[in-house]
N, C-alpha and C positions, 0 to 999 in steps of 0.2 A: 726580249730574250729572257728565258727563265734563269733563276739563280742556280748556281751549282753548289753542291754540298758533298763533303766527304765524311763518312761515318767511321768512327774508330772504336775499338774496345781494348781492354787490357787483359793480360793473362799473367799469372804468377807461376814461377817455376821454383820448386822447393829444392834447395841444395842441403843435403844432410837429412835430419829428422825434424819432424814438427814438435812443437812445445808441449808441455804446460808452461814453459818459460815465455817471456815477452816475445811477441811476434815482430821480428826485425825484417824490414823490407827495404831493399836497395832498388832504386830505379836503374834500369839497364845502362843508361848513359853514365851514371855515377860509377857503376861497377867497371865499365870500360875505362873510365878516367882513372880509377884506382889501379887497375892492371897496368895501364900505360905509365902511370907515375912510378909504380914499383919497378918496372923494367928500366925506366930511364935513370932511376936512382938505385942501382944494384950494389953500391958500395956505401957502407955506413948506414946510420939510421936516419930516416926522413919521414915526414908525415904532415898531418894537418887536421883541420876541424871537419866534423861531419855535421851538416846543417839540414834540418828538415822539420817534421811535425810529429808530435806525440798525441795519440788519441787513446782515451780510456775506453776499454771494451768490457762487456759483462760476461766474460768467460774466465777460465782458469789462467789464460795468458795475461790478463789484466791490462796490458798495454799493446798498442800497435805503434811501432816506431818506424816512420817513413823517412828514409835518407834520400834527400833530393839534391844535395850539392856537396861537393868536396872542396874545401878551401885550404890549399897548401900553406905551410909555414916556411918562409924563406930562411935558409941557413947555408953554411959552407958545405961544399960537396964532400969534403973529407971528414965531416963531423962523425964522431964515434957514437953519439947518442942524440936523440931528439930532445931539445930543451924548450919547454913552453914558458913564455914570459907573460906576466899580467897584461902587458901592452898588446900582445897577440890576441888575447882573449877579448880585451876591450875593443880592439879594432873590428873584430868579427861581430861582436854584439851590436856595434853601431851600424853595421852594414846589413843587419838582418831585415828581411822584408816582413810585411804584415803577416802575423800568424806563424812565422818561422821561429825555431829554437835551435840552440846547439844541442844536438842529441848524442854527441860523443866525439871520439877522435880516432884516427887511423895512423899507423906507423909501420915501417918496414923493419924486418929482422932478417936480412939476407944471409942465409947460410947457417944461422944458429937457432932456428926453431921458433915456433909460434907460442911464446910464453911471455909473461909479464915479469920484468925484473923488479927488484925492490924500488928502484928509482922510478920506473913506470907506474908502479902502484901508488907511490907518493904523489906523483903529478896527477894521476886520475882522482885521488881523494881531494886534491886541492882545487882542481878546475872542473871536475865532473862528478860531484858528490851524490847526485840524485840516482835512485835505484834503476831508472829506465835509461840512463846514459851509458853508452857502451864504449868499450875499447876494442878496436878491430886491428889485429896483428897479421901481417903478410910476410911470408918467407917465399920469395920467388924461386930460389934455388931448390927448395924442397917441395915447391908447388903446394903449399899449405896456407890456409887462411882460417882464422878463428876469431870469434867475437866473445868478449867477456863482459860481465857486469858485477858490480859490488852490491851485495844485499846484506844489511845488518852486520857489516864487518867481514862477511864471507865472500870470497871470489868464486863466481860460478861461470862455467864455460857453456855457451849456447851450442847445442848439438846441431843446429841447422838455422837457415835463414832463407828468405825468398828474394827472387829477382823479378821485378815488375817490368813487363814489356808492353809498350803501346803497339797495338796491331790494328791495321785496317781490316775491313771485311775480306776474308780469304787471303790475307796478307797483302792485298793490293787495294789502293784507294778506289772506292766505287763512286763515280760521279753520276749524277742524274739531274735532269731538268724537271722542276716541280710541275710545270704546266703540261708536260707531255705524258703525265701518268695515265689519265683515262684513255688516250689514244693508243698508248703502248699496250694496255690491257686488251683493247678491241682487236689490235693487230695479232696479238698472241692467240686470242680465241679463234679468229678466222683461220690462222695457219694450222692450229690444232685440229679444227673441223675438216680442213682440206686434207690433212694427212690421214685422218680416220677414213674419209670417203675413198681416198686413193688406196688405202690398205685393204678395204673391203672389196673394191673393184678388182684389184690384182690377185686377191686371195681366192676368188671363185674359180678361175681356170686352173689354178694350182691344185686346189682340192679335187676338181673333176679329173685331172690327170692322174692324181694319186689313186682315185677310186677305180679308174679303168685300167691302170697299169697291170694288175694281176691277170686280167683277161687277155691282154695282148701277149703277155709272156707265155700263157698256156697255149695259145694258137701257134706261137713260134716253136714251141717244143714239139707239138703234134704234127707240124707241117713236114711232109716228106721232102720238100724242096731243100730244106736245110741239112738233111742227112744226119740229124741229131735225135737220138731217142727212138728211132723207128723200130729197132729190134725189140724194144721193150713193150710195144703196143700189142694187145691181144688181137688175134685174127677174128674177123666177123664170122658169125655162124653161117654155114652153108657156102662159104666162099672158099676157093682153092687157095691154098697157102703158096704164095710165090716165094721163090728163094730170095733171101735177103742178101743183097750184094753189099758188102761192107765198103765204105769209102776207101779210096786208094790211100794207103798209109804213106805218110811222108817219111823220108829218111830219119834215122834216129837222131842225128845231129839237129835236124830241123825241129823235131819234136821237143828236144831239150831247149832250143832257143825259144820256141813258142811258150813252153812252160815257164821260161824265165821271165817273160813279159806279161804273163797272165795277171790281171789286176788282183785276183784273189790271193796270189802268192806274194804280192808286194807288201812288205811291212813298213809302215810309216812310223818312225819314232816320235812319240809325243814331245812337245817342247819341254825343255828342262825347266824345272821349277826351283832349282838350286840357285840361290842368290850369288851374284858375282862379287868378288872381293878384290881389294887392293891392299898393298902394304903401305902404311904411313909411318914415317920415322918422326918421333917427337922432337921438336925443336925447342930451343930455350924460350921460355915464356908461354908455351902451349899449355892449354888445359883441355880436358875432354869437352868442356862447355864451349870453348872457342873453336875447337876442331869441328864439332858438330855444326856450329854456326857457319863456319867457312865452307864446309862440304855440302850441307843441305839447307842452309838458311834458317835452321831452327835449332837453337841451342838446347831445347828440352830433349832432343834425341840423343844426348850424350850417354844415356843409359844403354842404348843399343851397343855402343862401343865398349862400355864397361862390361856388359853381359857377354859379349863375344870374346873378350880377352880375359875374362875371369878376374876383373879388377874389383876388389872389395871396397877400396877407398878411392872414389873418382877424383878426389881433390889432390891425390898424390901419384904423379906419374913422372918417371925419371927421363931426363934428356937422353936421346938415343934409343929409347924403347921403340921396338917395331910393333905397331898395332895392326891387327887384321880388321879392316873396315869395309862394310858393304858399299858397293858403288852407288846403289840406290837404296835409300832407307825404306822405300815402299816395298821392296822385294823381301825385306827382312821379316 
């Protein structure tokens, strides 16, 4: 038996604006874990370490920061602020895999905005002093998420970041047997040739009918048996003109009924090209990104919802907002 293989590729979805600032990339599973964590800890401040890899790049962005894991910090559910201890940092460093680094931290600010307090800034300078290490702040109630970094003593807000998604070919894993490749190509070639031959064979009578159709219609119009168009034909030279007997007229009501069913008077409305829409009520924890993923299986289509509802900031939608959403994104 041949071995089976599945080919995958990746796509990046930009949330916000692209840099000249460092390129921050979250794996999709990490982003989902952060969303779930922030929804489960909707009271007080909670958070943890962002673990991944940093790569230098020769562009104005300088770095690519890939976030591959989120490691929560355990603390009381009623904690008013997230406190990082040196033991937390040491534990995570000992558990790092080959090539991994602590690339920053994330914490929640439920209901009071995506900013860094003085205490947050002190912790960042203590445990994450490198210019490529980021602080990611989440406010689930305001539906806002922002990343910051510290450069030469100045705090800078990143205007956007990427979400990296693993995708199989055509969004579906494609399996193939290695040994069946040549035979598959032969079968496809034979089927293609058979379709071409069948198309030519069937097309000849169709073309012949089309060419002869005008002649048949002329004969039908000039034939006196049909009683149609005879009065308009010129009389032959030297022949006596016979009185033209008009066909018996049907009652007026019958004529109206006949006219009503005449094919030339039937108007067929073209299919509507206007996309169908539904109303979607925003629930707690929803984002345009998650709504597009749930409805269409592709989170990158969130811009369709934003454009349809004139949302200038896709990261901020209030609970209870009624969105006008296309049923099928392909119709949009």
